[in-house]
N, C-alpha and C positions, 0 to 999 in steps of 0.2 A: 770668657773670664777665669781667673784663677780661686772664686769662693769670695763669701763674705769677709775673709779674714783681710783681704788685701784693701789697703786703704791709702788716702793721698799721703800720707808720708812712707810708706814703702813705694809709692811711685817717684817721690823726690829722691828716694836712693837709687831708684831703678834708672832714672832718666840720666844718672850718671854711669851707672856699672852696667846696666841692663836695658839700653835704650828700647830695645824692640818689645820686651816686655812691658815696660810703662807704658809705650804709646798704644798697645792691645787694649790695656786696662782704662787710660784715658779717653779713648774713644766713647768708652761705654758710660763714663762718668764725667760728664761736662762739669757739673756744680763743683768739681775738685779744683778747677780753674783758681779759685779764691785764695787759696794756700801758698802755692806759689807765687800768685800775683802779689798778694800783701807783704809776703816775706820778704820778696826781691825790693820791693819800693822801700820797705820799712829800714831794710839793713842799708840800701844806698843813702835814705835820708839820714840815718843814724850817723853814717860817715861824716856825713857835712855838718851836722849838728855839733859833733865832738871836734871836729876840724875848725870851725869857725871859733868855738870857745877856746881852742888852744892855740891856733896860730897868733902870732903878733900881728895883729890887725893894722895899726898904722903903718907897719912896713910893707903887709900885704895890699895895701892901697897904692903905696907909692911903687911896689913892684908891678901891679897891673898897669899902672900909668906908663911905668918903663918900658912894658911889652906891647903898648901901642905904637903902630908905623909912626914913624919921626913926623912924615906929614900931618899927621892929626893928633900928634901929642900934644901940643899946647892946646888947642882948641877944646879937646877931650878931658884935660885934667881936672878942670872946676867939675864938669857933671859926674865924673869918676869919684871924686871926694864926695860930694853931696849924696850920691847913689849909695855908696859902699859903706854902710852903717852894719855892725856885726848881726842885729837883729833883723833888720830889713834884708840883708843878703842871704840871712840862712833861711828867712821865709820865702824868698823869691825862690831859692834853690830846691827847697821841698817842694814847692807848688810845680817848678818847671819838671822835677823827677816825676811826679803824678801824671801832670798832663802829656808831658810826651811820652811816657811808657804807654799810656791808653791810645795817643794816636798812632804809634809806631806797631802797637798789636794790632790795631783796627786795619792799618795798611795791609798789614803781611796777612791777616785774616781774609780781606777783599781779594787780595793777590791770589793766595792759595785757593779760594774758592771759586775764582774765576778761571785758573789755570785748571782745577781739577773738571770742571764743566767742559773747557775746550778739548782735554786731552783724553779723560777716561769716562767722564759722564756719570760716576759713582754718585749716591744720593747721600751728600755729607754737608750739613747746612752751616751758617755763619757761625752760629754759636760755637760749634764744634772746632772750627777752624780757628776761633779766638782762642779757644781752649788750646788749642796745637800750637800757637804763637806763644802763647805765655809760658807752655811748659818747655817748649825748645829755648825760650829765653831764659830759666830758670838759671842755667848755668853761668849767667853774668854776675850772680853773687859771687863769684870767686873774684871778680875785677874788685868787687867793693870790700870784701875781705882782705886782700892783698893791700888794697888802700890803707886799711886800720894798722896792717903790719908796718907798712912804711912810716907813718904817725909815731907808732911806737918806739921804732927805731930811729927815729930821728935826733941828730945832734943836738938841735936847737929847735924853737918853734918859728923859725924864719924858711918856711918851707910854702912854696908857689903851689897851686892846687893843680897845674898841670903835672908836677912832681908825683901825685897821687895815682898818675895813670901808669904805675909799673909793669903792667902786663901791655902797655901798647907797642906798636912797632917802632915808634919813635924811643921810648926808653931801652926796648931790646936791641934794635939796629941801627937805627939811623942818627940817632943823638942829635937832631936838629935843634936849635934856639930859636924862640919866638921870632917872628918874622923873617926866618929863611923858608925859601920855596916849599920844602918837604914837610916844615912843622906841622901845620894843621891837618894835612892828611894822613901824615903817621902818626900822629897823636889821637887821631880818630879812629884808627883801626887797633884792634887788641885782640890777644888770642880768645878770648872766649867768644868773640864774634863768628870767628873761624869754627870753633867748636858746634855754636849756635846753627851755624849752616850745616856742618855734619849732619848734627841731629835732626834738622829739618828733612834733608835728603831720605836718612834712615825713615823718619815719621811718614813721609809722604809716600814712601814706596810701601810700607807697610799698611797704609791705610788705603790706599787707592790700587793696589797692585801693579803700579807702574814700576818700570825698572829703574835702578838707582841712576843708571846713566841718563834717564829722561827726568 
């Protein structure tokens, strides 16, 4: 370790600028995971709290119906209109962010725990791997910050939620419209995810001594 002066906030900087150093410290300080976990979820939630208060909500409801596949549009319209109320949609989105974040980090932690046992056998527990997953995912905050920028630069408040994914492959490369074959796939993959994969490879190698190729 680099001494008592090194803190979780140093690690949040180093996970971006010097990940090897950050992972060395994170391994010894599992309790630090609460900082990146809460900050990442809070920023993501703040984006949607602001968005749902800012967007032309009646337009958003009709746009959501319009993006529904044609064969299901008529039967889904009433259900969408009854469900999509500003406060209800906001609370559901915040709950989804919290629950899905915890589920994803848990799955990743189990994966790394099993992969480590099968390949290197080094003694690293589930809690450490959960912390590893959270810290590797910290860079997803840039996707949330980019969404804020998109909202601030919008010409008007008729902006679909899909348009907030400005760092997605769809926004950057494919430009597919809702309903087109590539849309869902391209919109779900974004640059921070590839960054997270690279960080995970660096961290896994650092923690277990495995080669980067492995």
